[in-house]
Structure formats: C-alpha cells, structure tokens
C-alpha positions, 0 to 999 in steps of 0.5 A: 563375409568374414575371412574364416567363412571365406576360407571354409567355403574355398576349402569346401569348393576345392574338395567338391571339385576334386571329387567331381568326375572330369568332363570329357573333351569332345575333341579328344581322340577315341581309342578302342582296345580289348576290355579288361576286368578293371573296365567292368564297373565303367562298362556297367555305368556306360550301359546304364547311362546309354539306356537311362537305367532301363537295362538291368545290367550288373557286374556279373553279366558284364563278366559273362560278356567279358569271358564269353565273347569278344569285347572291346571298349572305346576310351576317351581321356582314360574313360570308357565311353562305349562298349561292344561285344560279339561272337563269330560262328559259321562265318557270321559275326553277331554283335549283341552288345553295343552301347555308347554314352554320352550319346554325343560320342555315338558317331565317333566312338560307335564308328571306332567300335564297329571298325574294330569288330569288323576288322576281327570278323574279316580275319575270321572270314565272316560273311557279315556282321549282324547287330542285334538292336536292344529293345527301344533303340533310338532313331539316332542309333538306326540312322548312325548304323545305316551311315556305317553300311548296316541295313535293317533286315527281318529275321526271315530275310536272312540266309538259312544258315545265318538264321540257324546261327541266330536262333541259338542266341536269340528268341522271338523276332529281334530287330536286326541291322546287317552289314555284308563283309564279303560279296559272296557267301562261302559255300565250301570249306575254306 
C-alpha cells in the first residue's frame, strides 16, 4: 500500500472513530436526577432501544411526560440510560413510564430509578407505588421488579380507592406490579 493510501485510510478511520458513540463502561457509577428539556432526544432513544422501536414515542410525547409528571433519568458517563415517570394522587404513586437501555444495566439503573421514585412517594406519604408494565414486558423485567419488592396484582385485587385512581389514567386490564410503601393504609386525613 502506498504512503498516500495509508494516510488517507488513517484519516478516514480517525474521523469515523470521532463520530462514533462512546461505549458505556458497565462499572461506571449510575446517578439519578430530574429530567430536563435537553434530555428529551436521549429519552426517546432510550425508550426506542428498550422496546426495540415497538413503542412509537416521539419528542412531543416525552415533553408531555416531562411537564405532566415527576420524571427522572438514570445517567452513566453523561449518557441517559434509563427513564421513569410517575404521578401521585390520593396517597398512591403510579409509575407508568419505566425504561432502561441497554438491558444489561436494568439491575443497576432500574434499582436507582425505583429508589428515587419511592423516596419521593414516601415524602408525599404514598401508601404504595404501582408500576404499570408496558405491553410485552419481558420476564427479566418482571423478575427484576419482584427482587425490588414488587408483586404482580390484578386490577380487581387492589383497594377500591387505588382502583379509582388508576381508572382515571388507564384503560382495560393493565398489567400491574405493586410495592407497599406503608404498612397501614391512611383512613383519615393527614
């Protein structure tokens, strides 16, 4: 190979490497923080990657989540690797957005996201956090949630008040995972 061809190839390889996305260090620490507007494109990418593009989420929908719910992101090495969004009503926390990608970070990033939501829900005196599983949630996801203290529950098994709260935000028979945050239900105003 001539000297000129070698230099061209090295320059080309260097340019391709500069545009490539950095690979995540699986041992790097994961932090959780509130989502911001500038996170929206990264959140869309995480949801699409986590669902293998089966969820037709776009930036407008993520903006609705951002302004209508409590929303946190898991960040590793400056990259968004997970997202969760939730709402609290009548002493019940409902998490209806929960995605982590790449999947190998589910245990670490997912646990951090749930801990952040549960801490906020405790401040608001919520009795439980109910996670609405997305359609087609994997067995790995269910197993992970059970290890975090969540139990699968049918809609009809929930307390009447919890069903009322959920009926406003979901249709049909959603797949639910429930974690009690308080031993006793609050039956009188706090």
